[in-house]
C-alpha positions in Angstrom: -6.7 -5.0 -30.6 -6.2 -2.2 -33.1 -7.3 0.7 -31.0 -6.3 1.4 -27.4 -8.8 1.0 -24.6 -10.2 4.2 -23.2 -9.0 4.2 -19.6 -10.9 7.4 -18.7 -12.6 10.3 -20.5 -10.7 12.9 -18.4 -6.9 13.6 -18.2 -4.8 12.9 -15.2 -3.6 16.1 -13.5 -0.3 15.1 -11.8 2.6 16.9 -10.4 5.8 15.0 -11.4 9.2 15.3 -10.0 12.2 15.1 -12.3 12.7 11.7 -13.9 11.8 9.4 -16.7 8.2 8.0 -17.0 6.4 5.4 -19.1 2.9 6.5 -20.2 0.5 3.7 -20.9 -0.5 3.7 -24.6 -2.7 0.6 -24.6 -5.2 1.6 -21.9 -4.9 -1.7 -20.1 -2.6 -0.6 -17.2 -4.0 -0.8 -13.7 -1.6 2.1 -12.8 -3.1 4.7 -15.2 -1.8 6.8 -16.7 1.5 5.0 -16.3 2.5 1.6 -17.8 2.4 -1.5 -15.7 3.4 -4.0 -18.5 -0.2 -4.9 -19.5 0.6 -4.1 -23.1 2.7 -7.2 -23.6 -0.2 -9.1 -25.2 -0.8 -6.2 -27.7 0.9 -4.3 -30.4 1.2 -1.2 -28.2 4.3 0.0 -26.4 4.6 2.6 -23.7 5.6 6.2 -24.5 8.7 7.2 -22.4 9.1 10.8 -21.5 11.4 12.9 -19.2 10.6 15.7 -16.8 13.5 18.0 -16.1 12.1 19.9 -13.2 9.0 19.4 -11.0 5.9 20.5 -12.7 2.2 19.9 -13.2 1.2 17.9 -16.3 -2.1 16.7 -17.8 -1.6 13.2 -19.1 -4.1 11.7 -21.6 -6.2 8.8 -20.3 -8.5 8.4 -23.3 -5.4 7.2 -25.3 -6.6 9.1 -28.4 -4.3 12.2 -28.1 -2.3 13.4 -31.0 0.4 14.6 -28.6 1.2 11.6 -26.4 1.5 11.5 -23.4 -0.2 14.8 -23.0 -3.9 15.6 -23.2 -4.9 17.5 -26.3 -8.7 17.6 -25.5 -9.6 14.7 -27.8 -11.6 13.1 -24.9 -14.2 15.8 -25.3 -15.2 14.4 -28.7 -15.4 10.7 -27.9 
């Protein structure tokens, strides 16, 4: 598997509390957009990111973003 699976063609709009999160980069997780360990049979690794204060984020689910884990609108061109 050279390219990640497209989990969805829309971003996930989520309000996150402060903490560290693992974004799924392979597209296989059943806990989209977060990692559940499904990448272990692939070359992909999750992208860890921190949120300092509660805020709304738009996380990529097409897995093609140039700014992981955040949506950059790439899903509109797939």
